[in-house]
Every structure is written in structure tokens, then in C-alpha cells.
N, C-alpha and C positions, 0 to 999 in steps of 0.2 A: 258317454258315447251314445248316440242315437242309433238304434238298430234300423237298417234299411227296410222300408215297407215292401210288401209283395204286390206286384202289379195285378190289376183285376183280370188281365188276359194271360196270366202266368201259364196256364195249361197249354194254351194254343202257342204261346211263345216258345216254351220248351220243346214242344213237338216239332216245330219248324226248325229250331236250332239243331236238334239231333238229326233230323232228316237231311239237313244240308251237309252233314259229315265234315263240319269245320272243326269241331272239338277234337283235340289231340291229334290233329293232322300235321303233316310236314310243313316246314316254312315255305312260303311262296313269294316270289319276287314282287308280285302285284301289291302285296301288303307291306313287304319290307321296304320297298321304295317310298311308300307313303310315310312310314314312321321315320325314315331317315330325313325326308324333306321337312317333316314337322320339327325334328330336332334341330336341323340346320337353319330353317327359316325363322323359327321362334326362339332359337338360342336356349333350348332347355336340355338338360342332361338326360332326361328320361322321356321316351315317347312309346306309347303302347296301343295295340289293337286288342282290346279286351272283350271276351265273350263271357256272359254270366249264365251259369247253369244252376241246378238246384242248390248246390252246396259251396260253390267256388266261383272265382273269376279266373279264367284261363286265358293266357296271352297268345294269340295267334301270331303276333309279331311284336318284337320288343327291341328297344335301343336303350342301352345304359342300365339294364337291370338283369341280374342273373336268374332270379326266380322265374319259374314258368307259371305259377299260380299262387293265389292267396285265398283264405277262407272268405266266403261271401259276406259274412257278418262284419268283416273289417273293410270291405271294398267300397271305396268312394264311388266306383262305377255302378254299384248296386243302387245307389241313390240316383245316379244320373239317368238310369233307364226309366225312372218315373216321370221324367220331364221331356217335353217336346223341344225345349230350348236348351242351349248350352248351359252347363253348370260351371260357374267360375268361383273358385275359393282363393282369395288373395293370400290369406294367412290362416292355415288350418288350426294353429294354436289359439286363435281368437274366435273360432267357430265352435259353438257348443256341440254341434253334431260330431265333430272330429277331434276336439282338443285332447281327449284321453285315448284316442285310437292308437293301438300298438304300432301302426305304420307311421304315426306321427311322433309318438314318444320314443320309438326305436327306429331301427333301419326300415325303410330308406329315408327316414326323417322328413316326411312330406310336409311342406309348407304351402307351396303353390300347386293348385290343381285346376286344369281346364279340360272338360270333357264334353264331347258332342255325341249324341246317341247314333248308333248304326241301326238303320231301320229297314225292314223288309218292304216288299211292295205293298203289303196291307198295313204298314205302319207299326208292325211289331218291333219293339226295341230288343235287339239281340245282344247288343254290347255297346261299345263306344270307342272312339278314337280320342286318346287323352294325352295331354302334355303335363309333365310333373317337374317340379324343381324343389330343391331343399332350402331355397331362400324365398321369402315373400316377394311377390311381384304383381304387376297389374298389366294385362294385355291392352293394347290399343284396339280401337274398333276395326282397323284394317287387319290386325293380326287375328282377331276373332273371325273376321270374314274369310281369311285364308284357311283357318282351321275348319270352318264350316265347309268350304269348297273342297278341301282335301277329304273330309268325311263323306261328302257327296260321291267322290270317286270310289270309296269303299262301299257306299250304299249301292252304287251301280254294279259293282262286282258281286256283292251278295245277292242283289236283286236279279242279276243275270243268272246266277246259279239257281236261284229259286225258280226262275222261269224254266230253266232246263229241267229241273226236278219236276215241275208241274206238267210240262209237256215237251218231250224231247222232239216232237214233230215240228215244233215251231222254231226251226233253225234261223229263219229270217229274223224272228223276234230277238233271238240271242245275239245275232250279228249286230242288230241295231243297238242293243244295249252296250255291246263292246265299243261300237263307234261313238255312242254317247259318252261312255266313260273316257275314251281317248279325247273327245272334244272337251270334256270338263277338265281333264288334266292339262290339255293344251291351253285352256282358258286361264287356269291358275298359273301355268308356266309363263304365259305371256304377260299377265297382269301383275306379277310379283314386282314389288318395289326394288328388288335387287336383281343383279344379273344372275342368270342360271344357265348352265351349259352342260351338255353331255359331251365328254371328250374321249376320243379313242385312245387306246394304249400308246399309239405312236405320237400323240399330241395333237392330232387333227380334230377340228371341231365337228361333232356329229349333229348337234342341234344347239341353237342359241336362242335366247329370248330377246325381245326388243330392248329391255333395260340394259343388257350387256352391249348391244349395238350402240346405244346412246353413250355409254361410258367410253368406248374405244373409237367411236366415230366411223365405224365401217357398217355397210349394209350387211344383211344376213348372207346374201350371195357372195359378197366379197370375203366375209369372215370364214365361210365354209371352205374357201380355197386356201386358207392359211392354217398354220398350227399355232398353239399357244406360245411355242418357242419363238416364232417369227415376230410376235408383237410384245414379247417380254423384254424389258430393259436389260441389256447385257450384264450389267453389274448385279442384277437380281436373279439371273437365270440359274446359276450354279446352286444357290440355296434352294430354289424351287425344285430342281431336278433331284437334289440329294434327298429331300423329303419325299418326293414321289417314289424314289427307289425304295425307301423304307416302307412306304405304303404298299407297294407291290410285293415286297418281301414279307408282308404281314408283321413287320416289326412295330407298326403303329396302325390304328384303324382309321385315322383321319389326321389331317394337319391343317394348321392355320398359319398364314404368312401375310405380312404387309409387304407389298411389292409395287413396282411401277410397270404399267403397260405403255407402249409407244402408240399414240393415237395416229389415225390416218394422216392428220395434218402435221405430224412430226413432233408434236408436244407430248409430254409425259403426263400420266395421271396416276395418282396413288390409289391403290385399292386394298381392301382386306379380303384375302382369298381363303376360303375353307374348302377342302377337297376330301372326298371319300370315294370309295370304289364300289362298283357293283359286280358281283361274281355270279355267273350263270349256274344252271343246275349241275353242269358237269365240273364245276369248280374252277372254270377258266375265267380270267378277267375279261369282262365284256366292255366296260367303259368306266370312266370316272365321272362323278357328279361334282361340279364346281359351283359354289355360291360366291358371288363377287359383289362387294359393296364399295361404292365410290367414297373414298375418305380424303379426297383432294382438299376440300374446305378445311377439314380438321388439321391436315398437315400444314396448309398455308397459315392457319391460325397459330399453330405451334411455332412456325418459323417467325411470324410477326412478333409473337410474345418473346421469343429468344432475342430477336433484334432489339426490341424495346428494353428488355432487361439489360442487354449490353450497353445500350445508349444511356440508360439510367446510371449504370455503374460508372461509365466514363464521365458523365456529368457530375456524379458525386465526387469522383477523384479530382475533377477540375475545380469544383467548388471547395473541396478540402484544401487544395493547393492555394487557391485565392484567399481563403480564410486564414491559412497559415501565414501567407505574406502580409495580410492585413494585421494579424496579431503581432508579427515581428515589427512592422512599422509603428503600430500603436505602442508597443513596449518601448521602442527606441524614443518615441516622442515623449512618453511619460517619464522615461529616465532623464531626458534633457530638461523637461519641466521641473523634475525633482531637483536636478543639479542647480538650475536657475533659482529655484525657491531657496535652496540651501545657501547659495551665494548671496541672495538678497537678504536673507536673515543675518548672514555674517556681516554684510555692509551695514545693515540696520543696527547690529550690535556695536560695530565700530563707531558709527555715527552717534549712537546713544552715549558711547564712552566719551567721544569728542565733546558732545553737548554738555555732558556732566562735568568734564574737565573745564570747559569754557565757563560754566556756571560757577565753578569753584574759583576760577581766575577772576571772574567778574566780582564775586563777593570780596575777594582779597583786594581788588582795585578799589572798590567802594570803601572798604575799611581804610585803605591807604590814603585815599583822597580825604576821608573824614579826619584822619590823623594829621594830614598836612594842612588842612584848612585853617588851623590855628597858627600856622607858621608862615604860610605864603598868602599873599594878598589874593583875594578872590579874583581880581582882574587878571592876575598872572595865571591862576588856575584855569580861568575861562579861556585864556589865550592859549593855554597848553604849552607855555614857554617858561623855562627856568634859565636864569642867567648862568647858573652853575649848579652842579649837583649839591644837594643838601646832605649833610652828614646826620643821619638819624640813628641814634644809638641802637634802638631796638631792632633796626633792619640788619644789623651785623649778625 
């Protein structure tokens, strides 16, 4: 295992980190929403906002992990703060820096890691936003871009606090940072390749992105006048509501469901729905966060494959029946040919016997003629006429 190096600006970095009072602070929605989005959009079980101090990495926000901190010497994130670019580890067991790391050989069994540094206004790396999986994987360029954009939202939040810390008199500057952060979040929200929506507890849409509008065929204005119940296929609504009730009752922390929406033109579209909830500071349910992916092509492909399989099975049955009939006809024809061959052999045997008997008779006749030649004139023999039967003693 390679020990993480110490950044050259370590003293300045730690000073700012402690001054911002982020370490050991309470959970905050601004950070928790980002980690949930990372987990949902990138489909990873663990997402963290990690801050690195002198001896540890401490998690300001975490999804999918019970621990609140780990030693700095084991922290992947301690390596990330040395880089200006994202650090991507496809399989930690194949990386000499981490292959024997206790976080790899033991719980949480890290294999995949992707981390983007969280930086202050002056470029100091305070921590990182990271995505972790226990299985090896590789992010697409679009997924890396989304992770960078989400990290930018955290950067803006941290930088806003840094600005307030440096000069509380610059309220306009702070407001600008908030607006920029919201604009960045809105950019990610709108440019995501999947549908994203904030849904009120009663099912009405609070905010939707363009990808969702394209999936269901409604404009944003039209969709915000409806509820998710209005556009859910009736056959799928009960299952959705049942899972939603479990989520509200804290029986589950999220749910996933394949369901159908009714598009504006009346057609249906299959989607994969992932839903989690956002609870405010007072513990009350504020809204649901829905991630919606269009899986219509996959469903149609599955239906086509099933139809093809059925067609092939029917063709096999038909061909089997035809083959069976052909075999029966062939067997009958062969049996007839066999009977004909046996009859022919029998006739041949009978004919052979007749010929053999005829040969014997012919020999006897020749002998008889030879015997009679001394008694009957040749002319009589040639004429084949005898005046009267001859009494030949030996013929008796």
C-alpha cells in the first residue's frame, strides 16, 4: 500500500478547513442532496463528501456507509487531494497503491473509486466528492462530467462559506455565489441524460427536467399541472403507491420500479423509476426525488425476442410433425420394397427349381431318344410320330 503524500500547501489547507467549521458539523441538505444524486445518477451504492484533516478523512455527507470517518493513511481521498483532475480507479485490487489497503481487503471492499477534489476559492483541496462501488467498473465520459458538475456545486457551497468567513460585509458576493450554485445545479438538472423530478408528497410535480418532458411528451408547464398518478398506467399505480407508502413510513430508504407512463398522445412508455425522499431539518417530508430512465426500447426488444422464440418453437413443432410423417411414409415404402424383394426372391427360387426340373427332364428325354434311336427309324423320330407305343422293358 502506498502512503498518501502530503500536499505542499498543507498548513494553509488545514487552517482554512478548520476555519470553515465544516468538520464534525451537523448534516446539511445542500450536501446530502448531492450525494444522493451521485448515488442515483451513477448507480453506485456509496457516495461521500469527504474532508481530509491531519489524521483522518471525515464524511460531511454519506450514502450507503455507516462509518463517519477512516484513518487518513487508508483514505483514497488523501491521494485525490494531490490532483487537480478526477482520480478514477477501475479496480483497486489491480492498483499497487491500494491493492493491500484494509478498505480494499476488508469492509467496505472497495473496488471502484471515482473522486473529484473539492476546492476553495484559492484552489486549496479540502476534500472530495467520491463515488464508490464494491465491483470493478468504468465511468463514461458523460458520467465523469456529471460528477465534476456536481462537485462544482459543492465547490460553490464551500467557496460561498469561505467568502462569508473572509468578509461578512460582502453579502452581495454571497448571494451571487448562491445564485451561481443554483444555476450550476439547474444546469446539471437539465442536462442529465435521464429524467429527474422533485415530487411533492401529494404526487404533484414540483420541478421536472427536459429529459422527463421528452419521455412523457408533455411540456414543463403542462406537467406541473398534473400529478404522477395522473400519468401512471392504472395497472402499475397500486404497486407504485404501495412502495411510496413504505418509503414515507421509513420502511425503506428508496425503491426501484419498472412501470408505464401514459404519454400525452395516449401511448404508453416503459420507464425504470428510482425514488428517494428528502426530509427537512424539522424531520418533515419535503419532497421526493425521482430518477426516471426510458426503457421502452429494451422492453420492445424483449417482446420481439419472446415472439421470435415462440415462432421458432412453433416452426420446430411443425418441422418435427412433417419429419415424423415423412419417416412414416419412408418406413411404409421401405416395408413394401422389402416385401416385393422377398416375393421376387421367392419367384426366382421357384423359377430356378422349374428350370432345374426342366433340365432334368431334358436330360431324361435325351437319354430316351438315344435309347430309342436304335429301335425307331430316324425319319420317324424326326417326324415325332410313332404308329403305336413301343414296349420298352426298362421303362416299366
